[in-house]
BASESE-423003 format. One record per atom (N, C-alpha, C, O): x, y, z; residue in one letter. Coordinates in steps of 0.001 Angstrom, whole numbers, plus 500000, padded with zeros to 6 digits. Example, Ala and Ser with C-alpha at 12.3 -4.5 7.8 and 13.67 -1.06 7.14 Angstrom:
513190494310507800A512300495500507800A513200496700507800A514236496681508465A512850497750507080S513670498940507140S512900500030507870S513409501138508039S
This chain:
549867298173793169M548739298670792372M549240299698791350M549875300680791735M548967299490790066P549343300480789052P548426301700789121P547453301812788376P548765302608790036W547885303735790316W547727304675789128W546739305406789047W548686304667788207M548553305534787047M547336305159786208M546701306031785614M547009303881786154V545807303445785452V544563303960786171V543616304422785536V544573303875787503V543427304344788286V543237305843788114V542123306310787878V544327306595788231V544246308058788108V543772308455786716V542932309343786575V544307307804785688S543897308121784314S542417307839784109S541708308630783487S541951306709784633A540530306364784501A539650307390785202A538620307798784665A540051307806786399L539267308797787135L539231310137786398L538185310782786334L540355310551785851L540402311823785120L539506311780783886L538809312748783583L539529310654783178L538693310534781983L537214310510782338L536395311105781637L536867309822783427M535466309806783846M535013311193784308M533869311582784074M535910311941784964M535583313306785366M535399314202784147M534493315034784112M536271314026783141A536129314805781906A534823314473781205A534153315356780670A534464313185781212G533204312791780601G532013313358781339G531049313814780723G532080313330782673L530986313879783466L530843315382783227L529730315906783173L531973316067783084A531924317503782790A531343317765781399A530572318706781213A531717316927780420G531164317090779076G529672316804779038G528924317493778344G529232315788779783I527800315475779848I527041316611780523I525940316967780104I527637317178781569T527025318327782229T526909319505781270T525907320221781270T527932319700780459R527889320763779461R526755320526778468R526059321464778081R526572319292778061G525467318985777163G524123319260777806G523198319733777146G524011318958779116D522769319254779824D522510320762779889D521364321202779796D523575321549780047E523424323001780100E522916323557778771E522067324448778743E523437323032777696L523096323569776386L521656323291776000L521049324058775253L521109322198776506I519726321870776142I518769322054777325I517624321604777297I519283322742778386N518448323049779546N517839321793780180N516654321760780512N518667320772780338S518202319536780939S519327318940781778S520492319019781389S518997318348782916G520035317810783785G519901316334784066G520398315858785087G519251315603783202S518951314194783479S520162313280783302S520391312406784139S520931313456782247L522016312522781954L523178312652782934L523863311667783208L523410313838783461H524504314033784410H524336313135785629H525274312444786028H523156313142786216S522917312337787414S522958310843787099S523426310053787919S522481310450785933R522520309035785555R523956308551785370R524310307454785804R524780309374784724Q526170308975784525Q526906308877785857Q527742307992786037Q526607309764786777L527218309699788098L526864308384788785L527696307786789468L525632307944788600M525227306661789162M526028305518788553M526458304611789266M526233305557787227W526991304504786567W528459304508787010W529080303451787115W529008305695787267I530383305769787758I530499305105789122I531473304405789399I529506305326789970I529497304710791299I529438303186791187I529980302481792038I528792302683790156I528720301236789931I530004300715789285I530483299634789628I530558301491788345A531706301032787558A532993300954788370A533793300043788159A533209301885789290L534459301893790051L534633300647790911L535709300049790876L533629300225791684P533797298955792406P534008297766791474P534752296842791804P533350297786790303A533547296701789338A534997296662788864A535557295582788673A535613297843788670M537000297904788229M537939297302789277M538827296519788939M537746297665790548F538620297145791597F538343295665791869F539252294929792254F537113295230791675A536816293806791831A537525292990790756A538047291909791029A537539293521789523A538240292838788431A539739292802788672A540420291883788217A540257293795789384A541688293810789699A542031292900790868A543160292422790974A541074292660791734W541331291897792958W541331290391792716W542222289696793205W540354289870791974I540279288431791714I541387288046790732I541406288589789628I542306287144791069P543411286792790165P542903286434788771P541973285641788623P543524287025787753Y543015286856786393Y543130285419785895Y542420285029784968Y544019284624786503R544144283229786066R542871282433786413R542612281379785833R542082282957787370V540822282301787706V539865282350786519V539072281433786306V539953283440785747W539047283624784617W539517282904783348W538754282762782392W540758282459783347K541301281843782137K540487280638781661K540175280573780471K540125279682782520P539322278535782031P537930278931781565P537278278188780831P537478280106781994W536135280549781629W536127281425780382W535080281957780013W537254281583779737S537342282488778584S536410282066777456S535640282880776946S536479280802777068Y535622280322775977Y534141280321776351Y533324280798775565Y533758279795777542P532335279836777907P531767281248777969P530630281474777555P532543282199778482L532064283578778542L531890284157777141L530937284894776886L532805283825776238F532703284302774862F531468283717774175F530746284428773477F531231282425774373L530047281795773778L528757282383774361L527777282581773642L528766282657775657A527581283263776276A527306284641775687A526151285018775492A528359285385775407T528187286708774808T527638286600773394T526817287419772980T528086285593772652L527552285394771302L526062285085771354L525299285541770503L525651284311772351L524221284031772510L523444285304772808L522339285493772299L524011286170773622L523362287440773924L523257288320772681L522280289048772508L524270288247771816L524217289003770570L523093288511769660L522550289275768862L522752287238769787G521626286718769023G520293287033769663G519282287162768973G520284287161771000L519030287436771709L518522288850771482L517337289109771691L519372289764771065V518928291151770890V517821291262769849V517036292210769878V517752290308768934Y516738290370767870Y515352289941768369Y514355290071767658Y515311289428769603L514021289048770163L513293290231770791L512135290111771189L513963291361770879F513383292541771507F513182293637770468F513877293657769452F512250294541770705P511964295598769731P513196296462769473P514014296691770363P513305296933768236A514418297793767857A514256299175768475A513141299661768664A515395299800768787K515406301168769286K516227302008768323K517395301715768064K515603303058767795N516267303911766792N516717303098765581N517747303388764973N515933302081765242G516218301290764060G517294300248764231G517751299682763237G517723299966765458A518812299010765678A518455298051766804A517787298424767769A518914296803766667H518748295784767705H520080295639768441H520894294781768100H520294296479769446R521565296465770155R521417296203771644R522410295911772311R520210296298772186W520032296289773625W519089295185774076W518181294780773350W519329294711775287I518433293772775968I517885294479777198I518647294776778117I516589294755777240P516030295479778392P516078294629779659P515717293452779651P516533295250780748L516618294565782036L515760295234783099L515957295013784293L514814296047782664G513949296728783622G514462298105783968G514007299098783401G515419298181784905I515943299481785322I516943300041784322I517223301240784333I517480299199783468A518462299645782479A518495298648781328A517947297550781420A519152299057780236D519333298190779069D520783297732778993D521702298511779242D520981296467778648M522320295923778487M522664295848777007M521842295437776187M523886296247776673Q524358296197775300Q525397295077775174Q526553295273775547Q525004293906774654P525925292762774605P527193293018773797P528230292415774076P527129293903772801S528319294152771986S529458294724772817S530626294517772489S529132295446773899E530184295965774780E530871294809775504E532098294777775600E530096293873776008L530676292705776660L531464291849775681L532465291235776052L531011291808774421A531680290976773417A533113291418773193A533982290585772934A533375292710773288K534734293200773092K535678292618774134K536811292253773818K535219292532775356L536077292043776433L536208290522776412L537314289997776536L535102289815776258T535176288345776240T535922287840775010T536550286782775058T535858288591773905Y536623288230772712Y538123288296773000Y538873287401772609Y538552289342773672I539968289468774017I540406288323774920I541501287784774756I539561287952775866M539899286846776760M539998285528775994M540925284749776213M539047285282775101A539053284025774345A540251283961773406A540897282919773293A540549285060772738L541685285072771818L542999284930772582L543919284265772105L543099285540773753S544304285390774574S544503283937774973S545627283436774989S543405283267775295H543490281859775675H543948281001774504H544744280079774680H543448281301773313Y543813280491772148Y545278280703771746Y545966279749771381Y545746281934771814L547079282254771298L548201281885772261L549350281781771833L547916281685773522M548993281398774468M549641280045774183M548960279045773959M550955280042774198Y551760278828774005Y551580278174772644Y551956277014772475Y551022278874771677R550826278254770371R551784278874769351R552093280064769417R552242278060768421S553103278561767355S552464278377765985S553059278741764971S551235277805765944N550636277552764632N550280278835763905N550168278828762679N550096279954764632Y549812281208763951Y551070281809763335Y551022282892762752Y552211281097763464R553420281518762750R553329281124761281R554140281570760470R552354280294760932R552110279933759540R550867280659759049R549970280977759830R550822280913757768L549696281654757202L548389280903757399L547360281511757694L548425279581757238T547197278802757421T546751278765758878T545577278541759171T547698278985759790G547355278966761197G546565280178761655G546081280209762787G546425281187760783L545658282383761131L544166282206760898L543376283099761206L543777281052760353V542366280835760023V541500280850761276V540459281506761299V541919280136762317V541112280061763535V540969281419764221V539851281786764582V542065282193764421P541887283517765024P540957284426764224P540171285176764802P541048284358762888F540178285209762076F538738284705762109F537803285506762076F538552283410762171A537191282886762295A536595283278763637A535410283599763727A537420283249764686L536982283668766006L536568285131766016L535735285552766818L537160285893765117T536865287326765020T535623287593764185T534819288460764528T535461286866763108L534368287143762182L532996286869762783L532025287531762416L532892285909763697V531583285569764263V530961286769764979V529840287145764636V531633287392765963P531015288566766594P530896289751765647P529959290542765758P531843289880764711V531790291007763768V530515290940762931V529832291949762759V530195289760762413V528995289612761576V527735289866762400V526818290545761937V527684289327763617L526506289514764465L526297290979764814L525169291471764803L527389291674765123I527275293087765505I526990293959764292I526265294949764394I527550293600763153L527319294385761942L525861294339761513L525360295292760916L525179293249761809R523786293106761413R522833293811762374R521632293852762107R523324294368763484E522414294992764448E521678296224763913E520486296293764212E522183297176763192P523554297299762713P524381298196763637P523870299153764218P525690297857763760D526621298647764557D527989298562763894D528819297723764244D528203299444762934L529439299411762160L530649299745763021L531700299118762887L530506300732763907G531645301181764698G532218300089765585G533425299848765570G531365299428766357T531847298383767254T532439297210766488T533439296631766912T531827296855765361S532343295730764580S533740295996764047S534530295065763891S534056297262763763L535381297596763236L536482297451764281L537653297319763925L536131297473765552L537142297430766604L537855296089766698L538999296029767148L537200295019766280F537757293693766481F539011293445765637F539890292688766049F539097294060764488F540236293772763603F541551294376764101F542559293670764106F541595295650764521P542864296126765090P543259295384766362P544447295188766619P542278294970767161V542588294185768359V543202292849767955V544181292409768556V542638292209766950L543178290941766456L544615291104765994L545485290310766355L544864292136765192Y546211292342764655Y547203292648765769Y548327292145765756Y546796293472766732G547698293794767828G548066292573768654G549220292411769051G547095291719768913M547361290530769714M548164289493768944M549028288827769514M547885289353767652L548683288424766838L550135288873766764L551050288052766834L550341290163766624F551700290694766567F552425290453767885F553590290058767898F551723290695769000A552336290479770311A552620289002770559A553581288664771250A551790288117769998A551981286679770202A553110286116769360A553628285041769659A553498286827768312G554608286374767490G554269286001766070G555074285355765399G553089286391765584A552751286107764188A553688286873763262A554137287972763587A553971286294762132R554887286920761184R554227288141760539R553061288117760147R555015289196760448V554503290445759887V554081290257758433V553074290822758005V554833289476757674K554504289295756259K553156288593756100K552422288857755148K552835287697757034H551534287033756978H550411288004757304H549354287973756674H550640288872758294L549631289858758646L549407290844757503L548278291265757251L550474291206756820V550339292103755669V549560291421754552V548726292050753900V549828290141754329A549116289407753283A547632289319753579A546800289487752687A547303289057754833V545896288975755211V545234290342755100V544075290447754699V545976291388755457A545425292740755326A545115293064753870A544098293692753575A545977292644752971M545734292870751548M544501292110751083M543724292615750273M544323290895751595L543110290149751265L541871290877751780L540822290873751136L542007291498752947G540893292264753481G540536293444752593G539360293761752411G541544294085752049V541297295209751134V540590294721749876V539677295375749371V541017293579749382I540384293011748187I538930292641748463I538078292733747578I538652292219749703A537303291774750054A536378292932750437A535211292705750755A536875294150750411M536050295287750811M534781295447749959M533744295824750504M534822295177748654P533564295249747887P532490294304748410P531303294625748354P532893293142748916V531922292210749478V531326292791750755V530119292707750981V532180293382751588L531695294024752812L530732295164752484L529749295385753191L531028295876751413W530183296995751014W528766296530750676W527790297215750983W528664295372750050T527335294859749695T526532294445750916T525304294383750854T527217294155752047Q526528293735753262Q526142294917754151Q525445294739755149Q526580296089753804M526290297269754617M524927297835754256M524482297750753111M524268298418755266S522971299036755031S523135300346754275S524243300866754141S522025300869753785A522073302132753038A522581303267753916A523329304125753448A522183303278755177E522646304332756084E524151304242756314E524838305263756337E524667303017756486Q526103302851756677Q526879303285755444Q527942303895755561Q526359302976754273K527025303396753044K527049304919752918K528043305496752475K525950305563753309S525885307019753202S526901307690754117S527436308746753781S527170307082755273R528148307664756185R529555307595755613R530385308462755886R529822306568754821V531131306453754184V531263307454753043V532273308150752936V530241307528752190T530311308444751051T530322309903751492T530923310747750828T529658310204752612T529641311575753117T531028312052753492T531317313247753426T531882311131753881L533241311494754273L533987312177753130L534880312990753369L533625311852751900F534307312416750731F533545313593750131F533943314131749097F532459313990750771N531674315134750295N531319316035751466N530148316342751689N532331316457752213Q532106317251753401Q531808318708753043Q532312319247752057Q530977319320753874Q530594320710753693Q530919321479754959Q530325321226756007Q531850322410754876D532254323209756031D531514324534756026D531444325210755000D530953324910757189G530247326175757295G528892326129756629G528499325120756044G528182327246756726G526880327335756092G525830326535756829G526104325968757887G524635326484756281P523561325718756928P523834324216756879P524505323721755973P523308323513757857A523512322068757925A522749321379756803A521586321703756563A523377320443756117P522665319713755062P521613318792755654P521753318340756790P520592318518754918R519569317588755359R519962316164754961R520516315940753885R519674315230755822G519986313840755514G521465313550755681G522051313848756722G522061312974754664D523474312582754720D524358313792755008D524182314863754427D525304313599755911G526246314664756224G525833315553757375G526618316393757814G524605315386757880Y524122316275758941Y524950316103760221Y525399317092760800Y525152314866760662H525888314621761901H527316315154761815H527802315794762747H527982314891760698L529360315327760551L529455316848760531L530341317427761160L528542317494759811H528526318955759756H528327319541761150H529037320468761539H527376319012761897Q527081319539763214Q528228319300764199Q528528320168765019Q528863318144764126S529956317860765054S531116318825764838S531708319305765804S531444319112763593K532536320043763304K532166321470763691K533021322238764131K530889321825763527Q530452323160763906Q530536323363765420Q531019324395765885Q530066322377766184V530105322480767642V531541322534768135V531863323312769033V532399321718767556L533807321711767953L534470323044767632L535283323541768413L534122323630766473A534713324907766069A534241326067766935A534966327046767108A533028325965767481L532493327051768308L533329327268769564L533322328364770126L534044326251770008G534882326402771184G536130327213770935G536726327738771875G536541327325769674G537745328077769374G538958327506770076G539076326292770246G539873328395770489V541090327963771165V540859327747772656V541337326762773218V540136328653773298W539994328618774744W538620328189775216W538390328132776424W537704327886774321G536408327385774721G535324328439774739G535601329634774642G534084327989774866S532918328864774852S532284328905776232S532377327947776999S531635330027776542D530940330149777824D529448330355777628D528760330838778527D528945329987776450V527517330117776167V526750329128777032V527182327988777203V525626329550777574T524782328663778383T523330328845777995T522944329864777421T522531327837778319G521096327937778143G520617327980776717G519591328604776446G521311327346775786M520887327357774387M519838326274774168M520023325148774628M518744326583773480P517744325559773189P518289324522772227P519223324786771470P517694323341772268I518213322229771476I518095322475769975I518865321910769199I517142323309769554D516971323572768130D517571324911767719D517144325506766730D518559325388768474D519165326674768157D519869326622766804D520547325639766507D519727327642765990P520337327617764657P521854327723764669P522481327537763626P522471328017765822L523919328153765873L524642326811765815L525873326780765836L523926325728765743A524492324381765545A524622323590766830A525415322651766888A523867323939767865Y523937323152769080Y523093321898769012Y523172321058769908Y522293321749767982H521498320523767853H522371319440767249H522467319302766029H523002318678768120L523897317602767694L523374316300768261L523520316057769459L522766315446767438P522254314164767941P523366313334768579P524498313323768096P523037312647769658A523994311795770381A525211312577770853A526325312053770879A524989313840771227A526108314694771626A526827314156772854A528053314234772928A526097313615773813Q526720313170775057Q527165311714775011Q527689311199775999Q526969311053773896T527451309680773737T528536309630772663T529724309594772984T528136309627771400D529103309485770309D529959310724770116D531104310615769678D529428311909770434F530131313158770134F530497313933771395F530499315164771386F530804313228772473I531186313884773716I532466314684773542I532664315684774232I533337314264772635F534593314981772376F534312316389771861F535066317320772141F533223316541771108C532838317861770599C532402318775771736C532740319959771742C531656318243772698L531207319056773822L532384319522774671L532391320651775161L533383318652774845I534571319040775602I535324320136774862I535783321097775479I535455320003773551G536126321025772766G535356322329772720G535952323406772709G534026322238772692E533205323459772653E533333324253773949E533387325482773924E533382323557775074R533420324263776361R534825324654776776R535028325760777276R535805323773776583W537152324029777081W538188324186775979W539381324275776270W537767324220774736G538657324528773634G539795323535773452G539681322353773776G540891324056772925L542055323218772634L542668322611773894L543035321436773858L542801323339775007P543346322698776225P542515321507776680P543066320520777167P541196321586776530G540348320474776951G540552319237776110G540697318138776645G540566319402774792T540728318237773912T542132317642774021T542289316422774057T543150318502774073I544522317999774199I544712317309775546I545401316292775638I544098317867776591G544211317247777904G543642315842777926G544244314935778501G542477315653777301V541874314316777239V542781313356776474V542982312220776902V543328313802775353L544210312941774562L545474312574775331L545944311441775238L546030313518776090L547239313239776859L546973312205777954L547809311339778208L545820312295778595V545482311306779625V545371309920778999V545826308935779581V544770309843777817F544691308556777120F546086308035776801F546344306841776953F546988308908776363L548347308476776034L549068307939777269L549792306948777184L548873308586778405V549471308092779652V548909306703779990V549645305809780409V547617306544779805L546991305243780070L547552304172779150L547837303059779592L547713304501777866F548254303525776912F549687303156777263F550060301983777222F550496304167777611A551896303908777941A552005302997779152A552811302066779167A551190303267780172R551238302428781373R550744301011781063R551279300037781592R549735300899780215G549240299588779836G550280298772779084G550419297573779324G551011299410778176L552060298701777431L553217298313778342L553849297276778141L553495299147779344M554528298793780318M554114297545781104M554939296679781396M552840297472781436I552340296271782132I552494295038781244I552932293982781701I552128295187779962A552260294057779037A553706293635778876A554007292442778865A554614294610778750A556030294292778549A556645293637779782A557565292827779668A556133293989780964G556688293429782183G556043292136782625G556354291634783705G555156291586781822T554446290357782169T555001289189781374T554988289211780143T555486288173782067Q556050287008781402Q555005285936781105Q555197285112780211Q553913285946781845E552874284953781622E552111285292780346E551613286411780229E551996284369779380P551464284681778051P550014285146778034P549680286091777320P549147284499778809F547739284903778817F547593286339779324F546821287121778770F548336286681780377G548272288027780926G548819289064779973G548260290154779850G549912288736779294R550489289702778357R549549289962777189R549347291113776803R548976288913776625L548045289079775514L546790289824775958L546247290638775210L546338289546777162L545169290238777700L545448291736777799L544606292552777425L546622292095778300A546985293508778433A547102294187777070A546614295302776885A547743293520776127V547882294088774783V546524294288774133V546276295320773508V545642293304774277G544319293420773683G543524294574774264G542839295284773528G543604294774775573I542857295856776220I543393297214775787I542614298121775493I544702297361775745V545282298639775304V544925298925773848V544588300057773503V544996297908772997T544645298088771590T543184298467771425T542842299292770578T542319297860772237L540899298190772188L540660299655772521L539944300349771798L541253300127773605F541086301529773995F541643302463772928F541009303456772574F542840302141772413A543467303013771416A542644303064770131A542459304138769558A542156301932769682S541366301888768446S540077302676768607S539677303415767707S539430302519769753Q538175303227769982Q538402304730770076Q537574305516769615Q539518305128770668L539852306555770730L540073307123769338L539553308192769018L540835306428768509I541148306916767159I539886307027766317I539684308028765629I539035306008766368I537822306028765547I536865307121766021I536306307854765205I536674307231767344N535716308213767858N536164309643767566N535383310437767041N537395309978767896T537855311346767663T538011311626766177T537804312755765732T538380310594765401G538516310789763959G537204311115763287G537165311916762353G536108310493763759M534822310751763111M534269312116763486M533486312682762723M534648312666764636T534129313967765037T534730315107764212T534125316173764100T535911314889763638V536560315948762865V536569315651761373V537198316377760603V535886314602760957G535763314325759538G536888313523758933G537065313537757715G537660312820759755L538732311982759238L538309310530759064L538983309764758376L537186310145759689M536670308795759587M535151308859759499M534555309844759935M534511307832758945P533045307847758835P532379307870760202P532934307363761176P531196308453760274I530404308442761497I529930307009761744I529191306442760939I530363306436762861T530075305028763120T529257304807764385T528869303671764659T528983305837765157G528222305652766380G529002304949767462G528449304123768187G530291305264767587L531154304617768559L531457305583769692L531776306747769450L531358305108770924T531560305973772083T533045306168772376T533893305408771909T533338307204773161L534697307466773626L534863306776774975L534126307092775909L535807305842775110P535907305027776329P536022305862777598P536818306799777667P535227305517778592L535216306130779913L534690307562779921L534454308124780990L534505308153778757V534122309561778667V532662309715778261V531936310519778846V532231308955777271S530867309079776767S529846308584777784S530151307769778654S528631309097777653Y527537308624778493Y527137307209778080Y527093306888776892Y526850306378779061G526387305023778766G526836304050779831G528023303983780147G525910303298780388G526231302376781463G526992301144781020G527995300785781636G526527300483779952S527179299248779488S528626299509779088S529522298739779435S528847300594778360S530192300922777910S531098301249779084S532226300761779150S530619302066780010L531447302483781137L531817301309782029L532981301155782398L530847300488782375V531118299353783261V532064298357782592V532985297848783230V531834298078781298T532701297130780599T534126297638780513T535068296875780727T534299298922780199M535638299484780080M536343299522781437M537557299333781507M535606299761782497C536217299745783824C536644298327784211C537697298137784820C535832297341783859I536227295953784114I537487295607783316I538375294919783818I537559296088782071A538752295857781250A539982296475781907A541040295847781948A539856297698782420L540987298316783106L541320297573784389L542486297485784774L540299297037785055G540556296229786236G541386294998785903G542291294632786653G541077294358784778L541876293205784339L543298293627783972L544252292887784213L543435294812783391L544771295325783070L545578295534784347L546749295158784411L544966296127785354M545643296285786641M545933294926787270M546962294744787920M545036293989787078N545203292638787597N546482292012787059N547248291400787803N546703292172785765V547920291640785144V549147292345785706V550171291710785959V549044293668785904G550167294406786460G550510293996787879G551670294070788284G549511293564788642L549741293130790015L550336291731790087L550947291370791093L550161290929789016R550608289528789026R551361289225787735R550867288472786895R552565289808787564P553275289662786286P553964288327786090P554450288056784992P554028287470787120G554819286254786992G554048284966787052G554642283916787299G552739284999786836Y551938283782786920Y552376282752785878Y552535283072784700Y552566281522786328E552723280374785439E553789280588784370E553551280344783187E554954281041784791I556040281263783830I556566279917783357I556949279074784168I556586279719782061T557115278472781490T557923278820780255T557417278762779135T559166279178780460G560016279487779317G559708280841778716G559278281762779410G559931280952777421E559748282207776706E558803281953775534E559270281758774411E557480281949775762P556533281533774721P556417282503773569P555815282167772549P556982283715773696F556791284695772631F558047284857771774F558102285755770934F559038284021771968R560250284108771165R560343282878770257R560103281748770680R560697283134769007F560766282049768036F562066282160767258F562574283256767021F562597281009766864R563744281003765958R563255281180764540R562068281016764257R564162281514763655D563783281796762270D563092280625761618D562218280827760774D563450279409761978G562848278252761348G561517277855761898G560891276936761369G561046278509762945E559793278117763581E558618278853762961E557476278648763372E
């Protein structure tokens, strides 16, 4: 058992629970802390169950699970919008967010397609992987959910690179993506556009601006209040003028709450735990000879790393506010359970590194 993955996951969930508790203290409410604890109790068995069932059992189900998730992404429009977005399917006791499941089933489907194939060594052979990526991206972008939709592209590139795609082809496609950015801009909502433009018109200090820039201003203010060693303020009302009114503080901006309470040691500690998790995940991928397992491990590590970079980057003004959670740390049942299942699959690969070895599928000669 790759216990370093388990320990890292537990530490991150504990840090998230502490940050959520801090958010409850600041607004004099204790509801989210107990709910997150319940989700942790559900997520941990799911993680070990995903590690216990051999991952090769799920390989034939990769495409059907991905298609089922796409159907769920379409079903969200049959239910009333919440906060102006169609992202959830109500299940009575809780709401399910299909976009979280889509991240995992997409990695499984792409791993299945790329194993033992050499057609992605040609530029034209990248059409199918990119088409496989664009379908969930378009569906999620229309919810609208810009942050989650952005995650699919770094995952695609990481898995293509691990599978053996030529770097020059990936660079060429990336350049085409840059050229196509004006088209993407026309498909974005007014709110999404404002979050991008606000990044170039940041306001530090002073009163919070109204409308555009409010979230970014508040996140930086809350993070700065922690200073180097953190703050010990308690019992602040939600509308306090000192900047504690931060929308989605315990979900999208949980990193700010950790920095506000525990300062620089808290934020650096969380980042170091993530780095340990990434290093162990890459070691699992490198030690796995079976192609589906290796691609699965690479995709999961890339997903976590991309989500970490985007979430922490937006809290300090380096990336647009996208509404993306911090894996294992932010409040939310769908995100926590899905990420724990992903880590369970990562451990699964580490426990079974030699499944179905058939030659060296990731090595190519220059002429191939």
